[in-house]
C-alpha positions as CSV (number, residue, x, y, z in Angstrom):
1,M,-0.2,-0.1,-0.1
2,G,2.9,2.1,0.6
3,S,3.2,3.4,4.2
4,D,4.0,1.5,7.3
5,S,0.9,3.1,8.7
6,A,-1.3,1.5,6.3
7,E,0.6,-1.8,6.0
8,Q,-0.1,-1.9,10.1
9,I,-3.7,-1.2,9.7
10,V,-4.2,-3.9,6.8
11,R,-2.7,-6.6,9.6
12,E,-4.6,-5.2,12.0
13,F,-7.9,-6.1,9.9
14,E,-6.6,-9.5,9.0
15,R,-5.5,-10.2,12.6
16,T,-9.6,-9.0,13.4
17,H,-10.8,-10.7,10.6
18,R,-9.1,-14.1,12.2
19,I,-9.7,-13.7,15.3
20,A,-13.6,-13.2,15.0
21,W,-14.0,-16.1,12.4
22,I,-12.2,-18.4,15.0
23,A,-14.3,-17.3,17.5
24,I,-17.5,-17.9,14.8
25,I,-16.1,-21.6,14.9
26,I,-15.5,-22.0,18.7
27,G,-18.6,-20.6,19.4
28,C,-20.3,-23.1,16.7
29,L,-18.2,-26.3,18.5
30,A,-19.3,-24.8,22.2
31,F,-22.4,-26.2,21.3
32,L,-22.0,-29.9,21.4
33,P,-20.8,-30.1,25.2
34,L,-23.7,-27.6,26.5
35,D,-26.2,-29.3,24.4
36,Y,-24.6,-33.0,26.1
37,V,-25.4,-31.0,29.1
38,T,-28.5,-30.1,28.7
39,V,-30.0,-33.2,27.4
40,Y,-28.5,-35.7,29.5
41,L,-27.8,-34.0,32.8
42,I,-30.1,-31.4,33.6
43,R,-33.9,-33.1,34.0
44,F,-36.8,-31.4,32.6
45,K,-39.7,-33.1,30.3
46,S,-38.7,-33.5,26.8
47,F,-40.8,-32.9,23.6
48,V,-41.7,-35.0,20.9
49,I,-40.3,-33.1,17.7
50,S,-42.7,-34.4,15.3
51,A,-41.3,-34.2,11.4
52,P,-43.3,-31.0,10.3
53,I,-41.6,-29.6,12.9
54,F,-38.2,-30.4,12.4
55,I,-38.9,-29.9,9.0
56,L,-39.3,-26.3,10.3
57,F,-36.1,-26.2,11.9
58,S,-34.2,-27.8,9.2
59,A,-35.7,-24.9,6.5
60,L,-35.1,-22.1,9.3
61,A,-31.5,-23.4,9.2
62,I,-30.9,-23.5,5.7
63,F,-32.4,-20.0,5.3
64,F,-30.3,-18.8,7.9
65,G,-27.2,-20.2,6.1
66,L,-28.4,-19.1,2.8
67,L,-28.9,-15.5,3.9
68,G,-25.2,-15.9,5.2
69,V,-23.9,-16.9,2.4
70,W,-26.2,-14.3,0.0
71,L,-25.6,-11.8,2.0
72,R,-22.1,-12.0,1.6
73,L,-21.7,-12.4,-1.8
74,Y,-24.4,-9.2,-2.6
75,L,-22.8,-7.0,-0.1
76,L,-19.7,-7.7,-1.7
77,S,-20.2,-8.0,-5.0
78,E,-18.4,-5.6,-7.6
79,K,-21.6,-3.4,-7.8
80,R,-21.7,-3.0,-3.9
81,M,-18.3,-2.5,-3.6
82,R,-18.0,-0.1,-6.2
83,K,-21.3,2.4,-4.6
84,W,-19.1,1.9,-1.4
85,L,-15.4,2.9,-2.3
86,L,-17.6,6.2,-3.6
87,K,-18.4,7.3,0.1
88,E,-16.9,10.1,1.7
89,V,-13.9,8.7,3.7
90,D,-14.1,9.5,7.5
91,L,-10.1,9.3,8.5
92,K,-11.2,9.6,11.9
93,K,-12.6,6.3,12.5
94,I,-10.0,4.8,10.3
95,A,-7.5,6.2,12.9
96,F,-9.9,5.2,16.2
97,N,-8.0,3.1,18.5
98,P,-10.5,0.6,20.2
99,R,-8.4,0.3,23.1
100,T,-8.1,3.5,24.0
101,R,-11.5,4.5,22.7
102,Q,-9.8,7.3,21.6
103,T,-8.1,8.8,17.6
104,D,-4.8,8.0,17.6
105,E,-3.5,11.7,16.1
106,T,0.1,10.0,15.0
107,R,-2.1,7.9,13.0
108,L,-4.5,10.2,11.6
109,R,-1.5,12.5,10.5
110,E,0.1,9.7,8.9
111,I,-3.1,8.4,7.4
112,E,-3.5,12.0,5.8
113,G,-0.1,11.9,3.8
114,L,-1.7,8.6,2.0
115,D,-2.6,9.3,-1.3
116,S,-6.8,9.0,-2.1
117,V,-7.1,5.3,-3.5
118,T,-5.3,3.8,-0.1
119,K,-7.6,5.9,2.1
120,R,-10.5,4.7,0.2
121,V,-9.1,0.7,0.7
122,L,-8.3,1.6,4.3
123,A,-12.2,2.6,5.0
124,F,-13.3,0.0,2.6
125,Q,-12.2,-2.7,5.2
126,S,-14.2,-2.0,8.5
127,H,-17.0,-2.5,5.3
128,V,-15.7,-5.7,4.9
129,L,-14.9,-7.1,8.6
130,R,-19.0,-6.1,8.9
131,V,-20.4,-8.4,6.2
132,F,-18.1,-11.5,7.4
133,I,-19.1,-10.8,11.1
134,I,-23.0,-10.5,9.9
135,S,-22.5,-14.0,7.6
136,W,-20.8,-15.8,10.0
137,S,-23.2,-14.6,13.1
138,L,-26.3,-15.8,10.3
139,I,-24.1,-19.2,10.3
140,W,-23.6,-19.3,13.9
141,G,-27.6,-19.5,13.9
142,I,-27.6,-22.7,12.1
143,V,-26.1,-24.4,15.6
144,V,-28.4,-22.4,17.9
145,I,-31.1,-23.8,15.7
146,G,-30.0,-27.5,16.1
147,F,-29.3,-26.8,19.5
148,L,-32.9,-25.6,20.7
149,A,-34.1,-28.4,18.5
150,S,-31.9,-31.1,20.2
151,T,-32.8,-29.7,23.7
152,L,-36.1,-29.8,23.1
153,A,-36.5,-33.4,21.5
154,R,-33.7,-34.5,24.3
155,T,-31.6,-36.3,21.5
156,F,-28.6,-35.3,21.6
157,V,-27.8,-36.1,17.8
158,I,-29.9,-33.7,16.4
159,I,-27.6,-30.9,16.9
160,V,-25.0,-32.8,14.6
161,P,-26.0,-32.2,11.3
162,F,-26.7,-28.6,12.2
163,Q,-23.0,-27.9,13.6
164,V,-21.1,-29.7,10.7
165,A,-23.7,-28.0,8.4
166,A,-22.5,-24.3,10.4
167,I,-18.9,-25.6,10.4
168,I,-18.8,-26.5,7.0
169,L,-19.9,-23.0,6.1
170,C,-17.5,-21.2,8.5
171,L,-14.7,-23.3,6.6
172,A,-16.0,-22.2,3.2
173,L,-16.2,-18.4,3.7
174,R,-12.9,-18.5,5.8
175,P,-11.8,-14.9,6.2
176,R,-10.0,-13.6,3.0
177,P,-10.2,-9.8,3.4
178,Q,-6.9,-9.6,0.9
179,R,-8.8,-10.9,-1.8
180,F,-11.1,-7.8,-1.2
181,I,-9.0,-5.3,-0.7
182,E,-7.0,-5.9,-3.8
183,R,-10.4,-6.1,-6.1
184,A,-11.1,-2.4,-4.2
185,K,-7.9,-1.4,-5.5
186,E,-8.7,-2.4,-9.1
187,L,-12.0,-0.5,-9.1
188,L,-10.7,2.3,-7.7
189,S,-8.2,2.8,-10.1
190,Q,-10.5,1.9,-12.8
191,T,-12.4,5.2,-12.2
């Protein structure tokens, strides 16, 4: 990108993507022991989940999965990226330090000295992160639905296909922000 400050910001966003992605996968996996405890160790009356109700749970999980994938594809499509990249850049947001909850004035001055394309690409990273987190959260919802179905039926095995589907989707939608950043640079160079 041309600047140590810009490279550092990119690395921080990539690290944040990886941390969020790992947290979602851990969250998906955490439901397995939780479901086991709920089904086998906590005593409460079980419900019979009929085929139509199980199909409803499955359809809802499929909807969450498809919505998670579709949102990522739609919000990071070329048309939406072009529109987003034309927005005004708020340099204070880029220079904001979440640890101190203040704008890092040194970083702000460094960012102000960058070229327009680099500033837009740096601002675009936060959009990519938000899209990824929303997508992964919807996919995490698949496990929550499986947990609910498993808990209601008091059958541990019900959660497994929901959990496997969610983890497969999370692995398929692993964080690759650099791909979108490179595409953003290409789009900005064309305008």
